Every structure is written in C-alpha cells, then in structure tokens.
C-alpha positions in Angstrom: 3.2 3.7 14.2 3.5 2.5 10.6 4.1 4.7 7.6 1.7 4.1 4.7 3.1 4.7 1.3 0.5 5.6 -1.3 1.9 5.3 -4.8 0.2 6.3 -8.0 0.1 3.3 -10.4 2.2 3.7 -13.5 0.5 3.0 -16.8 2.4 -0.2 -17.0 1.0 -1.4 -13.7 -2.5 -0.4 -14.7 -2.1 -2.9 -17.7 -0.1 -5.8 -16.3 -1.5 -5.6 -12.7 -0.1 -4.3 -9.4 1.7 -7.3 -8.0 4.9 -7.1 -5.9 6.9 -8.6 -8.7 5.5 -6.2 -11.2 6.1 -3.2 -8.9 9.7 -4.4 -8.6 10.1 -4.6 -12.4 8.3 -1.3 -12.9 10.7 0.5 -10.5 13.7 -0.9 -12.3 12.2 0.0 -15.7 11.7 3.6 -14.5 15.3 3.7 -13.4 16.8 1.9 -16.4 20.6 2.1 -16.5 20.9 2.6 -12.8 21.6 0.1 -10.1 20.0 -0.1 -6.7 20.5 -1.6 -3.3 17.8 -3.8 -1.7 16.9 -0.8 0.5 16.5 1.5 -2.5 14.3 -1.1 -4.2 12.1 -1.6 -1.1 11.6 2.2 -0.7 11.1 2.8 -4.4 8.5 0.0 -4.7 6.7 0.8 -1.4 7.4 -2.7 0.0 9.4 -4.0 3.0 13.0 -5.1 2.8 12.1 -8.6 3.9 9.8 -8.8 0.9 12.6 -7.7 -1.3 14.8 -10.4 0.2 12.0 -13.0 -0.4 11.4 -12.2 -4.1 14.8 -11.1 -5.3 16.2 -14.7 -5.6 13.3 -15.6 -7.9 13.8 -12.5 -10.0 17.5 -13.3 -10.3 16.8 -16.9 -11.2 14.3 -15.9 -13.9 16.9 -13.5 -15.3 14.7 -10.4 -14.9 17.2 -8.8 -12.6 21.0 -9.0 -12.4 23.5 -8.1 -9.8 25.9 -5.4 -10.9 28.5 -4.4 -8.4 29.3 -4.2 -4.7 29.9 -1.0 -2.8 31.4 -2.1 0.5 29.1 -4.9 1.7 26.1 -3.6 -0.3 25.2 -5.5 -3.5 23.5 -3.5 -6.2 21.0 -4.8 -8.8 19.6 -3.6 -12.1 17.1 -4.6 -14.8 18.4 -7.3 -17.1 17.5 -5.8 -20.4 18.6 -8.9 -22.3 15.7 -10.9 -20.8 13.0 -11.6 -23.3 10.3 -10.9 -20.7 11.9 -7.6 -19.8 12.2 -6.7 -23.5 8.4 -7.3 -23.9 7.6 -5.1 -20.9 9.9 -2.3 -22.2 8.1 -2.5 -25.5 4.7 -2.4 -23.8 5.7 0.6 -21.7 7.0 2.4 -24.9 3.6 1.7 -26.6 1.7 3.0 -23.5 3.8 6.1 -23.4 3.3 6.8 -27.1 -0.4 6.4 -26.8 -0.5 8.7 -23.7 1.4 11.4 -25.6 -0.9 11.0 -28.6 -3.9 11.5 -26.3 -2.4 14.5 -24.7 -1.6 16.0 -28.1 -5.2 15.3 -29.2 -6.6 17.0 -26.1 -8.2 13.8 -24.9 -6.2 13.6 -21.7 -5.9 16.3 -19.1 -2.5 17.0 -17.6 -2.7 17.5 -13.9 -1.6 20.9 -12.7 
C-alpha cells in the first residue's frame, strides 16, 4: 500500500509552477535558516528519497542549495541565500505575502477557519 501525500500549494508554487525542483526550493524557503537531511527534504516536499538523490546534485551545482554540516553520517543541506535566483524567489515570496496580507486586511480574502 502506498501513502499519498496531498499538499496545499504555497502562493509561491502557484506563481512559479509546481515542479519537483520548485517544491524543493519552496520547502527550503519556508524553513529558511534551518538545515535538513535528504529524508527531511523528501518528506517535507512530498517526494521520494530517490528523487531527492537525483535532483540534489543539480541543485548544489547551480548553487541553489548548499551543504552545511554532518551529524554522524548524515549530511545536512540548506538554502543558499547568496544565490541570485534564490534572492529573486525570496523577493517574489515577500511580495506575494505582502499582497496576501493586504487582501486579508481589505476583506477581499477569507481566512479559513
């Protein structure tokens, strides 16, 4: 039996598209300042660990993600906030959040109970 993970899309994913790479970055953006194992990333993104193993080298090579430290044999990773692409995504998320708060304040958006 397989478990199906249904995730609500973040505002950022709604705008940039729900790809595996974007989910990966969105997860790390949401947890800015923290570092994660491959298992944590897989669970947080709703993807398999083999998928993380497949795309992580590309993300590291592009400078979007960086390795931080090792705990035992487990390597941890975090968002590379010095990357220009990451800076743009962070700015976009900031703008989306600001717009969302403005809509809530203006009564245009309903907050789920």
